[in-house]
FIKOLZA-1660 file (N, C-alpha, C; in steps of 0.1 Angstrom, whole numbers, plus 5000, padded with zeros to 4 digits):
% residues 186
   i   px   py   pz ch aa at
   1 5840 4827 7745  A  M  N
   1 5846 4812 7751  A  M CA
   1 5835 4801 7744  A  M  C
   2 5839 4789 7736  A  L  N
   2 5832 4782 7732  A  L CA
   2 5824 4774 7741  A  L  C
   3 5810 4773 7738  A  E  N
   3 5804 4762 7746  A  E CA
   3 5804 4750 7746  A  E  C
   4 5805 4743 7759  A  E  N
   4 5808 4732 7756  A  E CA
   4 5797 4721 7753  A  E  C
   5 5802 4707 7748  A  N  N
   5 5792 4697 7742  A  N CA
   5 5786 4690 7756  A  N  C
   6 5775 4685 7754  A  V  N
   6 5772 4672 7765  A  V CA
   6 5772 4661 7755  A  V  C
   7 5775 4647 7765  A  I  N
   7 5774 4638 7756  A  I CA
   7 5760 4632 7756  A  I  C
   8 5753 4631 7743  A  L  N
   8 5741 4622 7744  A  L CA
   8 5742 4607 7746  A  L  C
   9 5732 4603 7753  A  V  N
   9 5733 4587 7756  A  V CA
   9 5719 4584 7757  A  V  C
  10 5719 4568 7755  A  N  N
  10 5706 4562 7754  A  N CA
  10 5702 4556 7770  A  N  C
  11 5693 4549 7772  A  E  N
  11 5692 4548 7783  A  E CA
  11 5701 4536 7791  A  E  C
  12 5708 4528 7783  A  K  N
  12 5718 4521 7786  A  K CA
  12 5733 4529 7788  A  K  C
  13 5732 4542 7788  A  D  N
  13 5743 4550 7789  A  D CA
  13 5754 4548 7777  A  D  C
  14 5747 4546 7768  A  E  N
  14 5757 4544 7754  A  E CA
  14 5758 4555 7747  A  E  C
  15 5772 4562 7744  A  Q  N
  15 5768 4576 7737  A  Q CA
  15 5764 4573 7724  A  Q  C
  16 5756 4584 7721  A  I  N
  16 5748 4584 7707  A  I CA
  16 5751 4596 7702  A  I  C
  17 5757 4606 7705  A  G  N
  17 5762 4619 7701  A  G CA
  17 5765 4630 7707  A  G  C
  18 5770 4641 7703  A  L  N
  18 5773 4653 7711  A  L CA
  18 5764 4664 7705  A  L  C
  19 5761 4672 7717  A  M  N
  19 5753 4685 7716  A  M CA
  19 5756 4697 7725  A  M  C
  20 5755 4709 7720  A  P  N
  20 5758 4721 7729  A  P CA
  20 5751 4720 7739  A  P  C
  21 5756 4723 7752  A  K  N
  21 5748 4720 7765  A  K CA
  21 5737 4729 7765  A  K  C
  22 5738 4741 7761  A  L  N
  22 5724 4750 7760  A  L CA
  22 5712 4742 7752  A  L  C
  23 5716 4737 7739  A  E  N
  23 5707 4731 7732  A  E CA
  23 5700 4720 7736  A  E  C
  24 5710 4710 7743  A  A  N
  24 5704 4696 7749  A  A CA
  24 5696 4700 7762  A  A  C
  25 5695 4713 7767  A  H  N
  25 5686 4718 7778  A  H CA
  25 5674 4722 7772  A  H  C
  26 5675 4729 7760  A  Q  N
  26 5666 4734 7753  A  Q CA
  26 5654 4723 7747  A  Q  C
  27 5661 4712 7741  A  K  N
  27 5656 4702 7732  A  K CA
  27 5650 4693 7744  A  K  C
  28 5655 4689 7757  A  A  N
  28 5654 4680 7768  A  A CA
  28 5658 4668 7764  A  A  C
  29 5670 4667 7755  A  V  N
  29 5676 4655 7750  A  V CA
  29 5685 4648 7761  A  V  C
  30 5684 4633 7764  A  L  N
  30 5690 4627 7774  A  L CA
  30 5703 4627 7772  A  L  C
  31 5712 4633 7782  A  H  N
  31 5727 4634 7783  A  H CA
  31 5732 4628 7796  A  H  C
  32 5746 4627 7794  A  R  N
  32 5753 4622 7807  A  R CA
  32 5758 4633 7815  A  R  C
  33 5757 4630 7829  A  A  N
  33 5761 4642 7840  A  A CA
  33 5764 4633 7850  A  A  C
  34 5769 4641 7860  A  F  N
  34 5774 4635 7875  A  F CA
  34 5772 4646 7885  A  F  C
  35 5769 4639 7898  A  S  N
  35 5767 4648 7910  A  S CA
  35 5778 4642 7916  A  S  C
  36 5787 4650 7925  A  V  N
  36 5796 4647 7933  A  V CA
  36 5791 4651 7951  A  V  C
  37 5793 4641 7959  A  F  N
  37 5789 4645 7972  A  F CA
  37 5802 4641 7981  A  F  C
  38 5805 4653 7989  A  V  N
  38 5817 4650 7996  A  V CA
  38 5812 4649 8011  A  V  C
  39 5814 4643 8016  A  L  N
  39 5812 4641 8035  A  L CA
  39 5825 4639 8039  A  L  C
  40 5823 4648 8053  A  N  N
  40 5835 4648 8064  A  N CA
  40 5834 4637 8072  A  N  C
  41 5845 4637 8082  A  S  N
  41 5842 4629 8092  A  S CA
  41 5834 4630 8103  A  S  C
  42 5825 4638 8103  A  K  N
  42 5812 4641 8110  A  K CA
  42 5800 4639 8107  A  K  C
  43 5801 4631 8093  A  N  N
  43 5791 4626 8086  A  N CA
  43 5782 4639 8082  A  N  C
  44 5789 4650 8078  A  E  N
  44 5786 4661 8071  A  E CA
  44 5785 4660 8057  A  E  C
  45 5776 4664 8047  A  I  N
  45 5777 4669 8032  A  I CA
  45 5783 4680 8032  A  I  C
  46 5793 4684 8023  A  M  N
  46 5795 4698 8018  A  M CA
  46 5786 4704 8006  A  M  C
  47 5778 4713 8012  A  L  N
  47 5768 4717 8002  A  L CA
  47 5774 4729 7996  A  L  C
  48 5769 4733 7982  A  Q  N
  48 5772 4746 7977  A  Q CA
  48 5759 4750 7972  A  Q  C
  49 5758 4766 7972  A  Q  N
  49 5750 4773 7968  A  Q CA
  49 5753 4777 7956  A  Q  C
  50 5745 4774 7944  A  R  N
  50 5746 4778 7931  A  R CA
  50 5748 4791 7928  A  R  C
  51 5758 4799 7922  A  A  N
  51 5761 4813 7919  A  A CA
  51 5749 4818 7911  A  A  C
  52 5747 4830 7915  A  H  N
  52 5736 4840 7910  A  H CA
  52 5734 4838 7895  A  H  C
  53 5745 4838 7891  A  Q  N
  53 5742 4843 7876  A  Q CA
  53 5741 4828 7866  A  Q  C
  54 5740 4815 7875  A  K  N
  54 5739 4800 7865  A  K CA
  54 5723 4806 7859  A  K  C
  55 5726 4801 7846  A  Y  N
  55 5713 4801 7838  A  Y CA
  55 5702 4791 7842  A  Y  C
  56 5701 4781 7850  A  H  N
  56 5694 4777 7858  A  H CA
  56 5696 4772 7872  A  H  C
  57 5686 4771 7882  A  S  N
  57 5688 4769 7895  A  S CA
  57 5696 4777 7901  A  S  C
  58 5699 4792 7897  A  P  N
  58 5706 4802 7906  A  P CA
  58 5702 4803 7919  A  P  C
  59 5713 4803 7928  A  L  N
  59 5711 4804 7941  A  L CA
  59 5705 4794 7951  A  L  C
  60 5701 4779 7943  A  L  N
  60 5697 4770 7951  A  L CA
  60 5708 4758 7956  A  L  C
  61 5705 4754 7967  A  W  N
  61 5716 4746 7975  A  W CA
  61 5712 4734 7968  A  W  C
  62 5728 4728 7966  A  T  N
  62 5728 4712 7961  A  T CA
  62 5739 4707 7966  A  T  C
  63 5744 4693 7958  A  N  N
  63 5757 4686 7964  A  N CA
  63 5768 4695 7961  A  N  C
  64 5776 4686 7965  A  T  N
  64 5788 4695 7963  A  T CA
  64 5792 4701 7951  A  T  C
  65 5790 4693 7940  A  C  N
  65 5793 4696 7925  A  C CA
  65 5791 4688 7920  A  C  C
  66 5782 4694 7905  A  C  N
  66 5777 4685 7894  A  C CA
  66 5781 4692 7879  A  C  C
  67 5782 4685 7870  A  S  N
  67 5783 4689 7859  A  S CA
  67 5780 4678 7846  A  S  C
  68 5790 4680 7836  A  H  N
  68 5789 4672 7825  A  H CA
  68 5799 4666 7823  A  H  C
  69 5801 4653 7817  A  Q  N
  69 5815 4646 7815  A  Q CA
  69 5819 4651 7799  A  Q  C
  70 5831 4653 7799  A  R  N
  70 5836 4655 7783  A  R CA
  70 5839 4645 7775  A  R  C
  71 5838 4643 7763  A  E  N
  71 5837 4630 7753  A  E CA
  71 5853 4626 7757  A  E  C
  72 5855 4614 7759  A  G  N
  72 5868 4608 7761  A  G CA
  72 5871 4606 7781  A  G  C
  73 5864 4614 7786  A  E  N
  73 5866 4614 7799  A  E CA
  73 5859 4602 7807  A  E  C
  74 5862 4600 7817  A  S  N
  74 5858 4591 7828  A  S CA
  74 5849 4596 7836  A  S  C
  75 5841 4590 7843  A  N  N
  75 5831 4597 7853  A  N CA
  75 5838 4604 7864  A  N  C
  76 5847 4593 7867  A  I  N
  76 5856 4598 7878  A  I CA
  76 5867 4608 7874  A  I  C
  77 5875 4612 7865  A  Q  N
  77 5879 4620 7857  A  Q CA
  77 5870 4636 7858  A  Q  C
  78 5858 4633 7853  A  A  N
  78 5849 4645 7851  A  A CA
  78 5846 4649 7867  A  A  C
  79 5841 4641 7876  A  G  N
  79 5841 4647 7888  A  G CA
  79 5852 4651 7896  A  G  C
  80 5863 4647 7893  A  S  N
  80 5877 4652 7898  A  S CA
  80 5880 4666 7893  A  S  C
  81 5879 4668 7881  A  R  N
  81 5882 4679 7873  A  R CA
  81 5873 4690 7881  A  R  C
  82 5857 4689 7878  A  R  N
  82 5848 4697 7884  A  R CA
  82 5848 4699 7897  A  R  C
  83 5850 4690 7907  A  L  N
  83 5852 4693 7921  A  L CA
  83 5863 4705 7921  A  L  C
  84 5878 4701 7913  A  F  N
  84 5885 4711 7916  A  F CA
  84 5881 4724 7911  A  F  C
  85 5875 4726 7899  A  E  N
  85 5871 4737 7892  A  E CA
  85 5862 4745 7901  A  E  C
  86 5854 4739 7908  A  E  N
  86 5841 4746 7916  A  E CA
  86 5844 4749 7927  A  E  C
  87 5853 4737 7936  A  M  N
  87 5854 4740 7949  A  M CA
  87 5869 4741 7956  A  M  C
  88 5877 4738 7944  A  G  N
  88 5892 4741 7947  A  G CA
  88 5899 4731 7955  A  G  C
  89 5895 4719 7955  A  F  N
  89 5903 4711 7961  A  F CA
  89 5900 4695 7952  A  F  C
  90 5910 4687 7957  A  K  N
  90 5907 4671 7950  A  K CA
  90 5910 4661 7963  A  K  C
  91 5900 4653 7961  A  T  N
  91 5901 4640 7966  A  T CA
  91 5897 4627 7962  A  T  C
  92 5899 4615 7966  A  E  N
  92 5894 4604 7958  A  E CA
  92 5879 4603 7957  A  E  C
  93 5876 4600 7942  A  L  N
  93 5861 4597 7944  A  L CA
  93 5856 4584 7940  A  L  C
  94 5845 4578 7947  A  K  N
  94 5841 4565 7940  A  K CA
  94 5826 4567 7936  A  K  C
  95 5824 4558 7925  A  E  N
  95 5808 4560 7919  A  E CA
  95 5802 4553 7927  A  E  C
  96 5788 4555 7929  A  L  N
  96 5780 4548 7938  A  L CA
  96 5767 4541 7928  A  L  C
  97 5762 4552 7920  A  F  N
  97 5749 4545 7911  A  F CA
  97 5747 4553 7902  A  F  C
  98 5735 4554 7892  A  H  N
  98 5734 4563 7883  A  H CA
  98 5717 4561 7882  A  H  C
  99 5712 4572 7876  A  F  N
  99 5696 4571 7876  A  F CA
  99 5695 4581 7865  A  F  C
 100 5683 4582 7859  A  I  N
 100 5679 4591 7849  A  I CA
 100 5667 4599 7852  A  I  C
 101 5664 4614 7853  A  Y  N
 101 5655 4620 7856  A  Y CA
 101 5654 4632 7844  A  Y  C
 102 5643 4635 7845  A  K  N
 102 5636 4647 7835  A  K CA
 102 5629 4657 7845  A  K  C
 103 5635 4668 7840  A  A  N
 103 5630 4680 7849  A  A CA
 103 5629 4691 7846  A  A  C
 104 5615 4699 7841  A  P  N
 104 5616 4712 7833  A  P CA
 104 5618 4724 7845  A  P  C
 105 5622 4731 7841  A  F  N
 105 5626 4748 7847  A  F CA
 105 5616 4757 7842  A  F  C
 106 5615 4768 7849  A  D  N
 106 5606 4780 7848  A  D CA
 106 5609 4787 7835  A  D  C
 107 5621 4788 7833  A  N  N
 107 5628 4793 7822  A  N CA
 107 5627 4788 7807  A  N  C
 108 5621 4775 7809  A  G  N
 108 5619 4769 7794  A  G CA
 108 5625 4757 7790  A  G  C
 109 5639 4759 7798  A  L  N
 109 5650 4744 7799  A  L CA
 109 5645 4734 7806  A  L  C
 110 5651 4723 7801  A  T  N
 110 5647 4709 7806  A  T CA
 110 5659 4701 7812  A  T  C
 111 5662 4696 7822  A  E  N
 111 5671 4687 7823  A  E CA
 111 5671 4675 7822  A  E  C
 112 5674 4666 7814  A  H  N
 112 5673 4652 7812  A  H CA
 112 5682 4645 7812  A  H  C
 113 5687 4639 7823  A  E  N
 113 5702 4636 7825  A  E CA
 113 5702 4620 7831  A  E  C
 114 5713 4612 7824  A  L  N
 114 5714 4602 7832  A  L CA
 114 5728 4606 7839  A  L  C
 115 5725 4604 7854  A  D  N
 115 5732 4611 7865  A  D CA
 115 5740 4601 7869  A  D  C
 116 5755 4603 7871  A  H  N
 116 5763 4596 7878  A  H CA
 116 5766 4600 7893  A  H  C
 117 5765 4595 7903  A  V  N
 117 5765 4597 7917  A  V CA
 117 5775 4593 7922  A  V  C
 118 5786 4604 7927  A  M  N
 118 5801 4598 7931  A  M CA
 118 5801 4603 7946  A  M  C
 119 5809 4596 7955  A  I  N
 119 5811 4601 7969  A  I CA
 119 5826 4603 7972  A  I  C
 120 5829 4611 7978  A  G  N
 120 5847 4613 7982  A  G CA
 120 5843 4618 7999  A  G  C
 121 5856 4621 8003  A  Y  N
 121 5858 4625 8015  A  Y CA
 121 5865 4636 8018  A  Y  C
 122 5865 4646 8027  A  Y  N
 122 5875 4655 8027  A  Y CA
 122 5870 4663 8043  A  Y  C
 123 5878 4670 8052  A  N  N
 123 5874 4677 8062  A  N CA
 123 5879 4690 8062  A  N  C
 124 5885 4693 8052  A  E  N
 124 5888 4709 8054  A  E CA
 124 5878 4720 8044  A  E  C
 125 5879 4732 8046  A  A  N
 125 5872 4742 8038  A  A CA
 125 5875 4743 8022  A  A  C
 126 5867 4744 8015  A  P  N
 126 5870 4746 8000  A  P CA
 126 5874 4758 7996  A  P  C
 127 5880 4761 7986  A  L  N
 127 5883 4776 7982  A  L CA
 127 5875 4778 7968  A  L  C
 128 5860 4783 7967  A  I  N
 128 5850 4783 7961  A  I CA
 128 5853 4790 7948  A  I  C
 129 5852 4787 7940  A  N  N
 129 5851 4796 7925  A  N CA
 129 5841 4805 7924  A  N  C
 130 5842 4815 7925  A  P  N
 130 5826 4827 7927  A  P CA
 130 5820 4825 7913  A  P  C
 131 5823 4822 7902  A  E  N
 131 5819 4822 7891  A  E CA
 131 5809 4808 7889  A  E  C
 132 5809 4801 7899  A  E  N
 132 5803 4787 7899  A  E CA
 132 5795 4787 7913  A  E  C
 133 5803 4790 7921  A  V  N
 133 5794 4790 7938  A  V CA
 133 5792 4800 7945  A  V  C
 134 5781 4803 7948  A  E  N
 134 5779 4816 7955  A  E CA
 134 5785 4814 7970  A  E  C
 135 5780 4804 7976  A  N  N
 135 5784 4798 7991  A  N CA
 135 5785 4782 7992  A  N  C
 136 5790 4782 8005  A  W  N
 136 5788 4768 8008  A  W CA
 136 5788 4764 8024  A  W  C
 137 5782 4751 8026  A  K  N
 137 5782 4747 8041  A  K CA
 137 5786 4731 8044  A  K  C
 138 5787 4731 8055  A  W  N
 138 5786 4714 8060  A  W CA
 138 5773 4713 8067  A  W  C
 139 5765 4704 8063  A  M  N
 139 5754 4700 8068  A  M CA
 139 5750 4684 8072  A  M  C
 140 5749 4682 8082  A  K  N
 140 5745 4667 8088  A  K CA
 140 5735 4661 8074  A  K  C
 141 5736 4650 8073  A  I  N
 141 5729 4642 8064  A  I CA
 141 5712 4642 8068  A  I  C
 142 5711 4637 8079  A  E  N
 142 5696 4640 8084  A  E CA
 142 5691 4652 8084  A  E  C
 143 5702 4663 8085  A  D  N
 143 5695 4677 8088  A  D CA
 143 5691 4682 8074  A  D  C
 144 5697 4678 8064  A  V  N
 144 5694 4682 8048  A  V CA
 144 5681 4676 8047  A  V  C
 145 5681 4664 8049  A  K  N
 145 5667 4654 8044  A  K CA
 145 5659 4665 8055  A  K  C
 146 5656 4667 8063  A  T  N
 146 5645 4673 8075  A  T CA
 146 5644 4687 8064  A  T  C
 147 5653 4697 8063  A  D  N
 147 5653 4711 8058  A  D CA
 147 5646 4709 8042  A  D  C
 148 5650 4697 8037  A  M  N
 148 5643 4698 8021  A  M CA
 148 5629 4696 8024  A  M  C
 149 5627 4685 8034  A  E  N
 149 5613 4686 8034  A  E CA
 149 5604 4701 8039  A  E  C
 150 5611 4706 8049  A  L  N
 150 5605 4719 8051  A  L CA
 150 5603 4730 8041  A  L  C
 151 5615 4730 8034  A  Q  N
 151 5617 4740 8023  A  Q CA
 151 5624 4736 8011  A  Q  C
 152 5616 4728 8003  A  P  N
 152 5620 4721 7990  A  P CA
 152 5625 4735 7983  A  P  C
 153 5619 4742 7982  A  A  N
 153 5622 4753 7974  A  A CA
 153 5637 4761 7973  A  A  C
 154 5644 4757 7982  A  L  N
 154 5658 4761 7985  A  L CA
 154 5668 4751 7976  A  L  C
 155 5663 4741 7973  A  Y  N
 155 5670 4731 7966  A  Y CA
 155 5671 4726 7953  A  Y  C
 156 5682 4724 7947  A  T  N
 156 5677 4720 7933  A  T CA
 156 5670 4707 7926  A  T  C
 157 5666 4705 7917  A  V  N
 157 5658 4694 7916  A  V CA
 157 5665 4677 7917  A  V  C
 158 5675 4679 7911  A  W  N
 158 5683 4666 7910  A  W CA
 158 5689 4661 7927  A  W  C
 159 5692 4673 7933  A  F  N
 159 5692 4669 7948  A  F CA
 159 5683 4663 7955  A  F  C
 160 5671 4669 7951  A  K  N
 160 5660 4666 7957  A  K CA
 160 5656 4651 7955  A  K  C
 161 5658 4649 7942  A  I  N
 161 5656 4635 7935  A  I CA
 161 5665 4624 7942  A  I  C
 162 5678 4626 7944  A  I  N
 162 5687 4617 7950  A  I CA
 162 5683 4615 7963  A  I  C
 163 5680 4627 7973  A  F  N
 163 5676 4624 7986  A  F CA
 163 5662 4617 7990  A  F  C
 164 5654 4618 7977  A  D  N
 164 5641 4613 7980  A  D CA
 164 5642 4596 7976  A  D  C
 165 5648 4593 7969  A  E  N
 165 5651 4578 7963  A  E CA
 165 5664 4574 7965  A  E  C
 166 5674 4580 7969  A  F  N
 166 5687 4572 7969  A  F CA
 166 5693 4577 7986  A  F  C
 167 5683 4578 7994  A  Y  N
 167 5692 4585 8004  A  Y CA
 167 5699 4576 8011  A  Y  C
 168 5694 4562 8010  A  H  N
 168 5701 4550 8017  A  H CA
 168 5715 4550 8015  A  H  C
 169 5719 4552 8002  A  F  N
 169 5732 4554 7996  A  F CA
 169 5740 4560 8003  A  F  C
 170 5735 4574 8004  A  L  N
 170 5744 4581 8014  A  L CA
 170 5743 4576 8027  A  L  C
 171 5735 4572 8035  A  E  N
 171 5736 4569 8047  A  E CA
 171 5745 4554 8049  A  E  C
 172 5748 4548 8039  A  E  N
 172 5754 4535 8041  A  E CA
 172 5771 4541 8038  A  E  C
 173 5772 4552 8034  A  H  N
 173 5787 4555 8028  A  H CA
 173 5793 4567 8041  A  H  C
 174 5783 4570 8051  A  K  N
 174 5787 4577 8060  A  K CA
 174 5801 4570 8069  A  K  C
 175 5807 4581 8077  A  S  N
 175 5814 4575 8087  A  S CA
 175 5826 4567 8082  A  S  C
 176 5832 4568 8072  A  P  N
 176 5840 4557 8067  A  P CA
 176 5856 4560 8072  A  P  C
 177 5863 4549 8077  A  S  N
 177 5876 4550 8082  A  S CA
 177 5885 4564 8070  A  S  C
 178 5882 4560 8057  A  S  N
 178 5889 4570 8051  A  S CA
 178 5886 4584 8052  A  S  C
 179 5874 4586 8056  A  A  N
 179 5874 4601 8061  A  A CA
 179 5885 4607 8067  A  A  C
 180 5892 4597 8075  A  N  N
 180 5904 4605 8080  A  N CA
 180 5917 4605 8073  A  N  C
 181 5915 4598 8060  A  A  N
 181 5930 4599 8052  A  A CA
 181 5933 4610 8047  A  A  C
 182 5948 4610 8044  A  T  N
 182 5948 4621 8040  A  T CA
 182 5947 4625 8027  A  T  C
 183 5942 4637 8024  A  V  N
 183 5937 4643 8008  A  V CA
 183 5946 4654 8007  A  V  C
 184 5948 4657 7992  A  N  N
 184 5956 4667 7987  A  N CA
 184 5946 4677 7987  A  N  C
 185 5951 4689 7994  A  N  N
 185 5946 4706 7997  A  N CA
 185 5954 4715 7986  A  N  C
 186 5946 4715 7976  A  L  N
 186 5955 4724 7964  A  L CA
 186 5944 4736 7966  A  L  C
% end
């Protein structure tokens, strides 16, 4: 299987090239990424536990799904594609904000991403892809924040950054009337 490229960007999110994903993580080059948060009508976030075979952050808990955009793909298209590939469902997504972070891992790789954060709403159980996701659960926003403070080693670095710096964005988007909207359950 061919390794996917990531989109290299500058700090203004302008594309400046492409690079194989692993190489970008080895060289700590800034690239475009996204993080999707799915909430239900009970103000709970659908969390996923990353699969044990992931080359970084295996078995850590994180937001509903995350990955990298493909060349020519919008942020929303990428988020929808990956949500279906990892969690087995589709729902409308809305982009909230983006931020840049850089985080080295114990295995010598570094995430240096311009991360686009999106939100969607869904009330059913996912159909997880075991190659990508080990487990999943619903958890109240407040409980995630508390647990992250008590057990930070259980969560991915980008998820902790989002909660530390952008918690208010998630709080502002809880309990929407659209949480009761009909969604495609595939």
